[in-house]
N, C-alpha and C positions, 0 to 999 in steps of 0.2 A: 437868706431868704434873695435875695439878688436874682444868685442864682437859677433858682429854682424858676422864676419869670424869666431868664434869658427863657432858659428851655423848653418853658412852654410856646415863650415867646419860636424860638426858631421851629418846636415844632407843627404850631400852627400855620406857620409860613408854606410848610414844606406840608402839609395838607391839605393848602390853598391852592399850591404848584399841581400835586398829582391830582386834584379834578378838574382845573382847569387842562392838562393835559389831557387825560381821562376825556374829556369834551371834544377834542379833538373832531376832523369829519376829516375822509381821503376822500377822491373819484377812485373810486378801483377801475372804473368801466365807464369809455365817454367811447362814444359814436355819431357819427351825423352827416347821414344823404342829402346832397349830395357830397362826398366824401375829396374831393379836393379842387382846388379853384377859385376865382370870385365866384355870387351869385349872383343872379338878375334880378332885374324888380317883375313880380308878382310871382316869384316860381318857389314850386310846397320843399317844406324845410322837414325831414322828420330827425329831431334827436333821443339820443339813447339814452342815460348813465347811471352808473349803479354808483352806490355813496355808505361807503362801510366810516359804524358813526357807534357813539358811548356816550350817553346819557354824560352829564355830570351828578347827576339827581333824579333814582325814578324808586316805583314801592314804597315804600316806609319811608326814604326819606325827600322825598319829594318835594317839592318848591316853587314850581310850575313858571323857573326864570327861566326857559330857556325854547328858538325856535327855530326854525328854518325859513326862512323866505325867499324866493322865489322872482323870478321878473325873466323878460322878456323881451323883447325888440319886432319879436313879430308878430304879421299882424292875424286873428284871426285866430289864437292859437288855442290846444287843446293837452292837456293835463292831465297824466297817471300816473297816477301815485301808490305803489304797491311796500309792504312793509314784510320785506323775510327772516326768521329765526331758524335758526339749526333747531330740528324740529319739531314742528311745528306748522302749519298750515301757511300760507301765504295771507293777507292781509290787504284787498285791495280798496280802493277810496274808487268813489263814484267819480265819472272824469269832469272834470273841469276847464272851467274858458276864463279868460284873461290874462293880459298881462302879467299880473303881483299875485300871486300864490302866497299863503303862512301855513305853513304845518307845528300847532303846536306843542307844547311837549305831553300834553295827557291824550295829541291824537298819538305821537310814537317814539313816547319813552319810556323804554321796556328797558329791562338790565341783559348785560352782561352785549358782548357785541350783533346787533343787528344791520342788516343793508336794507339800504330804502334805492327801490328801484323808479324810476320817472322816467316817463316816454314823453316827448313833447311834439308837436307837429304844430306848424304853421307857415304862412307864407310869407314870401318878401315883399313891403310897403312897395306901393308902384311907384311913391318918390323919391324912395330909398337911393340913396349914392354916398360911397365913403366905405367905414366902417360899420357896421352892423354889431351888435350883440346881439349874440343867437341866445344864449342863456347866462343869468347870472345866477350862483349860487352865497345865504349868506347865515351865517350860524350865531346865534344873537346868543350873551348869556346876559342880565341884567342890563340888560340894555345897548348891549358896547361887539363889537361884529368880532367876534372873535376869533374866526373861521371865511375865508372866501373866496370862489371860483370862479372862474369867466371862462366865456370861449366866443367868439370877434370872428369873422368873417369878412374880408371886401363883397361891396357888391357896385358893380358897376352896369353902366348902360351906352348904347349900338352907340353916344353921340362920343362920351366920355374912352369908351375904343377907337373909332374915327382919330380920332384925338391925337390919341396913344401911339395907332399908327405911323399915324403921319408923321409924326415927331425922330420916332425910330426909325422908318425909309431914310430921314435926310440926313439923320446918324449915320445912315450905314453909305452915303450917297456918299459922304463928307469924308467917310475913312476910305471907301474905295480912291476918290481924288488922293486922298494923303498916303496911298498902300501902295498907287500909280507912281506920284512924286521922290519916296525912299525907292524904290526900284532901281528909277534910272539914277539915283547913286551909287547905283550898286550895293543898297543897305538888302541883307537877310529877310526876305520878307516872310517868307513859307510858314510860319507860327503864326502871322497875324492872317492873312490868309487864310487858312482853319478854320479861325476863329470867325474871319468875313463870311466863308460860304456858307458854315453852320448857324449864321446869323440870317442870309437873306433867305435861308429854309422853310427856319423859323416863318421870318415875318409873312412868305407866300403866301404858309399852310395861314397864319391867323389872318389875313386878308377871307376866308374863303368860311372859314369857322362861323361858329357861333358866340355871342361877349363872354361868357362866361371860359371857352375855352382858345378865345384869343387873346383874352388876361394872363391869362398862361403860356400860351406863343409866345407874346410882346416883352413880359420878363425875361424867358428865355432869351430871347433877342438880345434884351438888354445888359444881359450879364458876358453875353458871348462879344456883342461888342466893346463891353471892357476891357475886357480882357483880350479884346485885338488891339488894343489902342496900347496897351501898357505892355503888349509884347512887343509891339511896331517902336514903342519910343525905348524901350530897354535893346531893340538891334538897332537902332538909327546910334544911338549913346556910344555901339560896342564897334560900329565900324570908322565910327567918331576916334575911339582909343585906337584902333588897330592901323587906323592910316595918321595919324603921330605916329606908332610903334617906327610902322615902317620906315617917315620918313627919319628920324632915332638912327636907324639902323642906315640909311644911304650914307648920311655925315656921317658915320664914327666911320664908313669906309673909305669916303672922301680927307678927315682928321690923320683915318690910319694911313695913308698913302704920303701924305705932307711930314709925318712925324718919319717913318720905317723907308719911303725909297728917296725921297729927296732930303731928310734928317735937317728938318727946320723946327725943330718941336722947342724949339727958343725962338723963332720968329712974330712981333709983337702981334702981325695978322694973323697967324694960326693959333695964340693965346688968348685971341679975341675971337675969335670962330669956336674955341674949345671952352670957351665962362658960356657963349650966345648955349653951346652944347646943353649944359650943368639946370642953363635954366628952362629947355626946354625937356631937360625926364623930369627936374624937378615939378613939374606943370603936368607931365605925363602919368608920375605919381599918383597925384593927387589925382587925377580922373580913371585910375586905377582903383584908388581906395573908394571912392564916390561910385564907382561902377558895380563895386561889389558890395555897395551900403546899397542900392538901390536909389540912389538919387542920381537918375538921367539924366537931368537935365545942368544938374551943377557938375557933373563927367562929361558932358558934351562941352559942357563952356574950360573947361579948364582942359581938353586936349586940344581946345581953336586953340589957347593961350600958344599949348606945347605943343602946335603945329606951325605956327605963325612966328614961332623963336628959331622950328627947326627948317622950317624955310628961310628964314632969313641969314641962317649959317649955311645954307644950301648953296644962298647967293652969292656970298660973299667968298666961299671956299669955291666954287666955279669960276667965278672973276681972275681968283687969286690964280686958281690952276693955270689959266686963263694966260693970265700974264706975266707969270715961268718960261712957260711952253713947258713940254717931257724933257726936255734936254735927255743930259746922259749926268747919272750920279753913282756913284759906288754905294752910297748906303750902306746897309747891314750886310752885302756880301762882299766887303775892302775888302777882305783877309783873301778869298774867293779871286775878285781880280789878279790884289796882286800877283797870288801863285801862280795865277794865267799869266798873266806880263812876266814871268820871270818862267818861264818854259817855253814863253815864245823869243824873250832872248837869249834861250842855253839853248831854241835851235839854230834861231840865223846866226849863232857862235858858233857852232857847226859844223852848217853850211857853208861860213867863209872857211874858215881855218882847212875844213875838208879841201872844197876848191883850191887852196891856196897850196896844199901841199902836192894837190896833183898836179900842177900845174910846176912844181919844181921837177916833181920826180921828170915829165916828158922832156925840159930842158935836160933833165943829170943824161 
Protein backbone atom coordinates (compact mmCIF):
# COMPACT_ATOMS: atom_id res chain seq x y z
CA UNK A 1 0.00 0.00 0.00
CA UNK A 2 2.81 2.42 0.93
CA UNK A 3 4.52 1.58 -2.37
CA UNK A 4 1.40 2.50 -4.37
CA UNK A 5 1.03 5.79 -2.48
CA UNK A 6 4.65 6.66 -3.21
CA UNK A 7 4.19 5.92 -6.90
CA UNK A 8 1.07 8.10 -7.09
CA UNK A 9 2.89 10.91 -5.29
CA UNK A 10 5.84 10.75 -7.71
CA UNK A 11 3.47 10.68 -10.69
CA UNK A 12 1.55 13.69 -9.37
CA UNK A 13 4.78 15.61 -8.79
CA UNK A 14 5.94 14.82 -12.32
CA UNK A 15 2.64 16.05 -13.77
CA UNK A 16 2.95 19.30 -11.83
CA UNK A 17 6.48 19.82 -13.14
CA UNK A 18 5.35 19.11 -16.71
CA UNK A 19 2.49 21.57 -16.34
CA UNK A 20 4.84 24.25 -15.06
CA UNK A 21 7.35 23.63 -17.84
CA UNK A 22 4.57 23.70 -20.43
CA UNK A 23 3.39 27.07 -19.19
CA UNK A 24 6.72 28.80 -19.86
CA UNK A 25 7.06 31.50 -22.53
CA UNK A 26 9.88 32.57 -24.80
CA UNK A 27 10.48 35.87 -26.55
CA UNK A 28 11.35 34.71 -30.07
CA UNK A 29 11.63 38.15 -31.60
CA UNK A 30 12.57 41.53 -30.16
CA UNK A 31 12.97 44.76 -32.05
CA UNK A 32 13.30 48.33 -30.83
CA UNK A 33 13.80 51.61 -32.61
CA UNK A 34 16.14 53.36 -32.16
CA UNK A 35 18.08 50.09 -32.36
CA UNK A 36 21.15 51.01 -30.30
CA UNK A 37 22.71 53.71 -28.20
CA UNK A 38 21.25 55.72 -25.37
CA UNK A 39 17.81 57.32 -25.52
CA UNK A 40 17.04 61.00 -25.06
CA UNK A 41 14.21 62.59 -23.08
CA UNK A 42 11.19 63.13 -25.34
CA UNK A 43 12.42 60.66 -27.97
CA UNK A 44 9.90 58.33 -29.66
CA UNK A 45 10.37 54.60 -29.13
CA UNK A 46 8.80 51.69 -31.02
CA UNK A 47 9.17 48.15 -29.71
CA UNK A 48 8.00 44.86 -31.21
CA UNK A 49 7.99 41.46 -29.49
CA UNK A 50 6.79 38.01 -30.48
CA UNK A 51 6.12 35.67 -27.56
CA UNK A 52 5.79 31.91 -27.96
CA UNK A 53 3.82 30.36 -25.09
CA UNK A 54 1.71 27.41 -24.03
CA UNK A 55 -0.85 27.69 -21.26
CA UNK A 56 -0.91 25.02 -18.58
CA UNK A 57 -4.71 24.72 -18.67
CA UNK A 58 -6.99 25.36 -21.66
CA UNK A 59 -10.30 24.12 -23.03
CA UNK A 60 -11.89 21.53 -20.74
CA UNK A 61 -9.05 21.98 -18.23
CA UNK A 62 -9.43 25.78 -18.16
CA UNK A 63 -8.73 27.05 -14.62
CA UNK A 64 -8.39 30.85 -15.06
CA UNK A 65 -5.19 30.85 -12.99
CA UNK A 66 -2.76 32.25 -15.58
CA UNK A 67 -2.19 35.70 -17.00
CA UNK A 68 0.39 37.92 -18.69
CA UNK A 69 1.17 41.36 -17.30
CA UNK A 70 2.93 44.05 -19.31
CA UNK A 71 4.41 47.33 -18.11
CA UNK A 72 6.54 50.14 -19.52
CA UNK A 73 8.33 53.26 -18.36
CA UNK A 74 7.49 55.09 -21.60
CA UNK A 75 5.10 58.02 -21.57
CA UNK A 76 1.78 57.89 -23.48
CA UNK A 77 2.22 54.20 -24.33
CA UNK A 78 0.02 52.45 -26.90
CA UNK A 79 -0.21 48.64 -26.99
CA UNK A 80 -1.33 46.42 -29.87
CA UNK A 81 -1.76 42.71 -29.10
CA UNK A 82 -2.36 40.00 -31.67
CA UNK A 83 -2.73 36.24 -31.17
CA UNK A 84 -1.34 33.96 -33.87
CA UNK A 85 -2.21 30.30 -34.27
CA UNK A 86 -1.13 28.10 -37.13
CA UNK A 87 -4.03 27.42 -39.45
CA UNK A 88 -6.25 30.13 -37.92
CA UNK A 89 -6.76 33.84 -38.65
CA UNK A 90 -4.93 36.26 -36.37
CA UNK A 91 -6.92 37.58 -33.42
CA UNK A 92 -6.22 41.29 -32.94
CA UNK A 93 -7.09 43.21 -29.79
CA UNK A 94 -8.11 46.87 -29.88
CA UNK A 95 -5.27 49.30 -29.17
CA UNK A 96 -4.81 49.83 -25.46
CA UNK A 97 -3.29 52.78 -23.62
CA UNK A 98 -1.61 53.05 -20.24
CA UNK A 99 1.65 51.85 -18.69
CA UNK A 100 0.16 48.58 -17.32
CA UNK A 101 -1.69 45.92 -19.32
CA UNK A 102 -3.00 42.48 -18.41
CA UNK A 103 -4.05 39.61 -20.68
CA UNK A 104 -6.10 37.01 -18.81
CA UNK A 105 -6.24 33.32 -19.51
CA UNK A 106 -9.72 33.47 -21.03
CA UNK A 107 -8.36 35.97 -23.61
CA UNK A 108 -5.24 34.11 -24.67
CA UNK A 109 -5.72 30.56 -23.36
CA UNK A 110 -5.69 28.60 -26.62
CA UNK A 111 -4.47 25.02 -26.86
CA UNK A 112 -1.20 24.10 -28.53
CA UNK A 113 1.67 26.39 -29.39
CA UNK A 114 0.49 29.98 -29.62
CA UNK A 115 2.30 33.21 -30.43
CA UNK A 116 1.48 36.62 -29.04
CA UNK A 117 2.53 39.60 -31.17
CA UNK A 118 3.10 42.75 -29.09
CA UNK A 119 3.59 46.25 -30.52
CA UNK A 120 4.47 49.09 -28.14
CA UNK A 121 4.79 52.79 -28.91
CA UNK A 122 5.65 55.64 -26.56
CA UNK A 123 8.06 58.45 -25.73
CA UNK A 124 10.90 58.74 -23.25
CA UNK A 125 9.85 60.83 -20.23
CA UNK A 126 11.22 64.37 -20.41
CA UNK A 127 12.48 64.13 -16.84
CA UNK A 128 14.03 60.70 -17.31
CA UNK A 129 17.73 60.02 -16.82
CA UNK A 130 19.66 56.87 -16.06
CA UNK A 131 18.10 53.49 -16.80
CA UNK A 132 14.63 53.24 -18.37
CA UNK A 133 12.57 50.06 -18.40
CA UNK A 134 11.18 49.95 -21.92
CA UNK A 135 9.10 46.86 -21.25
CA UNK A 136 8.58 44.19 -18.63
CA UNK A 137 6.62 41.00 -19.31
CA UNK A 138 5.55 38.71 -16.47
CA UNK A 139 3.78 35.37 -16.70
CA UNK A 140 1.70 34.65 -13.61
CA UNK A 141 0.35 31.29 -12.53
CA UNK A 142 -1.48 30.93 -9.21
CA UNK A 143 -0.45 34.52 -8.38
CA UNK A 144 3.21 33.54 -8.73
CA UNK A 145 5.56 34.92 -11.38
CA UNK A 146 6.66 31.89 -13.41
CA UNK A 147 8.68 33.74 -16.06
CA UNK A 148 9.86 37.29 -16.63
CA UNK A 149 11.39 39.32 -19.44
CA UNK A 150 12.80 42.86 -19.29
CA UNK A 151 14.32 45.28 -21.75
CA UNK A 152 16.04 48.43 -20.49
CA UNK A 153 17.91 51.29 -22.15
CA UNK A 154 20.06 54.12 -20.88
CA UNK A 155 18.64 57.63 -21.04
CA UNK A 156 21.06 60.56 -21.23
CA UNK A 157 20.61 64.31 -21.15
CA UNK A 158 22.70 67.02 -22.74
CA UNK A 159 23.99 68.01 -19.29
CA UNK A 160 25.09 64.45 -18.55
CA UNK A 161 26.84 64.20 -21.91
CA UNK A 162 28.67 67.46 -21.25
CA UNK A 163 29.96 66.19 -17.91
CA UNK A 164 30.97 62.80 -19.29
CA UNK A 165 32.70 64.39 -22.27
CA UNK A 166 34.70 66.74 -20.04
CA UNK A 167 35.74 63.87 -17.77
CA UNK A 168 37.02 61.73 -20.64
CA UNK A 169 38.77 64.69 -22.25
CA UNK A 170 40.68 65.23 -19.00
CA UNK A 171 41.59 61.54 -18.87
CA UNK A 172 42.83 61.79 -22.45
CA UNK A 173 44.96 64.81 -21.55
CA UNK A 174 46.47 62.97 -18.57
CA UNK A 175 47.12 59.94 -20.77
CA UNK A 176 48.98 62.06 -23.33
CA UNK A 177 51.24 63.48 -20.61
CA UNK A 178 51.95 59.98 -19.33
CA UNK A 179 52.72 58.69 -22.84
CA UNK A 180 55.15 61.57 -23.47
CA UNK A 181 56.87 60.98 -20.12
CA UNK A 182 57.32 57.25 -20.73
CA UNK A 183 58.50 57.86 -24.29
CA UNK A 184 61.24 60.14 -22.96
CA UNK A 185 62.31 57.28 -20.67
CA UNK A 186 62.74 54.96 -23.64
CA UNK A 187 59.49 53.04 -23.20
CA UNK A 188 57.88 51.69 -26.39
CA UNK A 189 54.61 53.67 -26.45
CA UNK A 190 53.45 52.74 -29.98
CA UNK A 191 50.55 50.51 -28.89
CA UNK A 192 49.32 52.98 -26.29
CA UNK A 193 49.62 55.84 -28.78
CA UNK A 194 47.37 54.00 -31.25
CA UNK A 195 44.64 53.64 -28.62
CA UNK A 196 45.10 57.28 -27.65
CA UNK A 197 44.55 58.33 -31.27
CA UNK A 198 41.35 56.27 -31.47
CA UNK A 199 40.03 57.77 -28.22
CA UNK A 200 40.88 61.28 -29.39
CA UNK A 201 38.93 60.75 -32.61
CA UNK A 202 35.93 59.36 -30.73
CA UNK A 203 35.81 62.34 -28.36
CA UNK A 204 36.11 64.75 -31.28
CA UNK A 205 33.08 63.08 -32.86
CA UNK A 206 31.20 63.16 -29.55
CA UNK A 207 31.66 66.91 -29.23
CA UNK A 208 29.55 67.55 -32.35
CA UNK A 209 27.01 64.70 -32.04
CA UNK A 210 23.54 64.63 -30.52
CA UNK A 211 23.28 63.24 -26.95
CA UNK A 212 22.43 59.64 -27.90
CA UNK A 213 25.24 59.38 -30.47
CA UNK A 214 27.63 61.28 -28.22
CA UNK A 215 27.05 58.77 -25.43
CA UNK A 216 28.13 55.96 -27.76
CA UNK A 217 31.27 57.85 -28.84
CA UNK A 218 32.16 58.63 -25.23
CA UNK A 219 31.70 54.99 -24.22
CA UNK A 220 34.03 53.95 -27.06
CA UNK A 221 36.60 56.56 -26.04
CA UNK A 222 36.51 55.35 -22.44
CA UNK A 223 37.29 51.80 -23.57
CA UNK A 224 40.15 53.06 -25.77
CA UNK A 225 41.62 55.12 -22.93
CA UNK A 226 41.40 52.20 -20.51
CA UNK A 227 43.17 49.99 -23.06
CA UNK A 228 45.86 52.61 -23.66
CA UNK A 229 46.54 52.90 -19.93
CA UNK A 230 46.86 49.12 -19.65
CA UNK A 231 49.18 48.90 -22.67
CA UNK A 232 51.36 51.73 -21.37
CA UNK A 233 51.57 50.06 -17.98
CA UNK A 234 52.70 46.84 -19.67
CA UNK A 235 55.28 48.58 -21.87
CA UNK A 236 56.69 50.42 -18.86
CA UNK A 237 57.10 47.14 -16.99
CA UNK A 238 58.72 45.50 -20.03
CA UNK A 239 61.24 48.35 -20.22
CA UNK A 240 62.07 48.03 -16.51
CA UNK A 241 62.62 44.28 -16.81
CA UNK A 242 64.73 44.71 -19.95
CA UNK A 243 66.92 47.34 -18.23
CA UNK A 244 67.58 44.97 -15.35
CA UNK A 245 68.48 42.18 -17.75
CA UNK A 246 70.93 44.45 -19.57
CA UNK A 247 72.59 45.49 -16.30
CA UNK A 248 73.03 41.85 -15.28
CA UNK A 249 74.53 41.08 -18.69
CA UNK A 250 77.09 43.87 -18.24
CA UNK A 251 77.87 42.60 -14.76
CA UNK A 252 78.44 39.10 -16.12
CA UNK A 253 81.04 40.53 -18.50
CA UNK A 254 82.92 42.11 -15.59
CA UNK A 255 82.80 38.91 -13.55
CA UNK A 256 84.12 36.94 -16.53
CA UNK A 257 87.02 39.39 -16.77
CA UNK A 258 87.97 38.91 -13.12
CA UNK A 259 87.58 35.12 -13.16
CA UNK A 260 89.08 34.21 -16.54
CA UNK A 261 91.39 37.08 -17.39
CA UNK A 262 92.71 37.86 -13.93
CA UNK A 263 92.27 34.47 -12.19
CA UNK A 264 90.50 36.12 -9.23
CA UNK A 265 87.61 33.69 -8.70
CA UNK A 266 88.64 33.16 -5.07
CA UNK A 267 89.22 36.85 -4.35
CA UNK A 268 86.85 37.97 -1.53
CA UNK A 269 85.93 41.13 -3.43
CA UNK A 270 84.98 39.15 -6.54
CA UNK A 271 83.02 36.67 -4.42
CA UNK A 272 81.07 39.59 -2.92
CA UNK A 273 80.31 40.91 -6.40
CA UNK A 274 79.10 37.47 -7.51
CA UNK A 275 76.86 37.25 -4.42
CA UNK A 276 75.22 40.56 -5.30
CA UNK A 277 74.84 39.32 -8.86
CA UNK A 278 72.89 36.27 -7.65
CA UNK A 279 70.60 38.55 -5.64
CA UNK A 280 70.00 40.69 -8.73
CA UNK A 281 69.17 37.59 -10.79
CA UNK A 282 66.60 36.48 -8.20
CA UNK A 283 64.84 39.85 -8.39
CA UNK A 284 65.04 39.72 -12.18
CA UNK A 285 63.44 36.28 -12.26
CA UNK A 286 60.62 37.46 -9.99
CA UNK A 287 60.11 40.49 -12.22
CA UNK A 288 59.80 38.27 -15.30
CA UNK A 289 57.27 36.02 -13.54
CA UNK A 290 55.12 39.01 -12.56
CA UNK A 291 55.41 40.44 -16.07
CA UNK A 292 54.13 37.18 -17.52
CA UNK A 293 51.40 37.16 -14.88
CA UNK A 294 50.35 40.70 -15.94
CA UNK A 295 51.10 42.12 -12.50
CA UNK A 296 52.92 45.07 -13.99
CA UNK A 297 53.37 47.23 -10.86
CA UNK A 298 55.01 44.34 -8.99
CA UNK A 299 57.09 43.47 -12.06
CA UNK A 300 58.46 47.02 -12.09
CA UNK A 301 59.11 46.90 -8.35
CA UNK A 302 61.08 43.65 -8.56
CA UNK A 303 62.91 44.86 -11.65
CA UNK A 304 63.87 48.02 -9.77
CA UNK A 305 65.23 45.97 -6.88
CA UNK A 306 67.21 43.83 -9.30
CA UNK A 307 68.56 46.86 -11.15
CA UNK A 308 69.69 48.50 -7.91
CA UNK A 309 71.51 45.35 -6.83
CA UNK A 310 73.09 44.88 -10.27
CA UNK A 311 74.24 48.51 -10.39
CA UNK A 312 75.67 48.19 -6.89
CA UNK A 313 77.68 45.16 -8.01
CA UNK A 314 78.77 46.97 -11.20
CA UNK A 315 79.99 49.90 -9.13
CA UNK A 316 82.03 47.53 -6.96
CA UNK A 317 83.38 45.77 -10.05
CA UNK A 318 84.47 49.02 -11.71
CA UNK A 319 86.15 50.16 -8.50
CA UNK A 320 88.01 46.84 -8.22
CA UNK A 321 89.10 46.95 -11.85
CA UNK A 322 90.45 50.46 -11.40
CA UNK A 323 92.23 49.38 -8.22
CA UNK A 324 94.06 46.42 -9.70
CA UNK A 325 94.68 48.04 -13.08
CA UNK A 326 94.78 46.22 -16.36
CA UNK A 327 98.14 44.51 -15.57
CA UNK A 328 99.47 41.49 -17.36
CA UNK A 329 98.07 38.13 -16.56
CA UNK A 330 98.45 34.82 -18.30
CA UNK A 331 95.07 33.67 -17.08
CA UNK A 332 93.51 30.85 -19.01
CA UNK A 333 96.15 31.09 -21.82
CA UNK A 334 99.04 30.06 -19.58
CA UNK A 335 100.13 27.08 -21.71
CA UNK A 336 100.02 29.19 -24.84
CA UNK A 337 102.20 31.86 -23.31
CA UNK A 338 104.65 29.23 -21.97
CA UNK A 339 104.91 27.72 -25.42
CA UNK A 340 105.59 31.11 -26.96
CA UNK A 341 108.25 31.76 -24.30
CA UNK A 342 109.99 28.45 -25.03
CA UNK A 343 110.03 29.23 -28.74
CA UNK A 344 111.53 32.66 -28.08
CA UNK A 345 114.23 31.14 -25.85
CA UNK A 346 115.09 28.55 -28.49
CA UNK A 347 115.33 31.22 -31.16
CA UNK A 348 117.61 33.39 -29.02
CA UNK A 349 119.77 30.37 -28.14
CA UNK A 350 120.00 29.41 -31.80
CA UNK A 351 121.10 32.89 -32.78
CA UNK A 352 123.77 32.93 -30.06
CA UNK A 353 125.11 29.51 -31.07
CA UNK A 354 125.10 30.49 -34.72
CA UNK A 355 127.08 33.65 -34.07
CA UNK A 356 129.60 31.82 -31.94
CA UNK A 357 130.11 29.18 -34.59
CA UNK A 358 130.51 31.80 -37.28
CA UNK A 359 133.06 33.63 -35.15
CA UNK A 360 135.13 30.48 -34.65
CA UNK A 361 135.18 29.79 -38.37
CA UNK A 362 136.51 33.28 -39.05
CA UNK A 363 139.23 32.88 -36.41
CA UNK A 364 140.29 29.45 -37.73
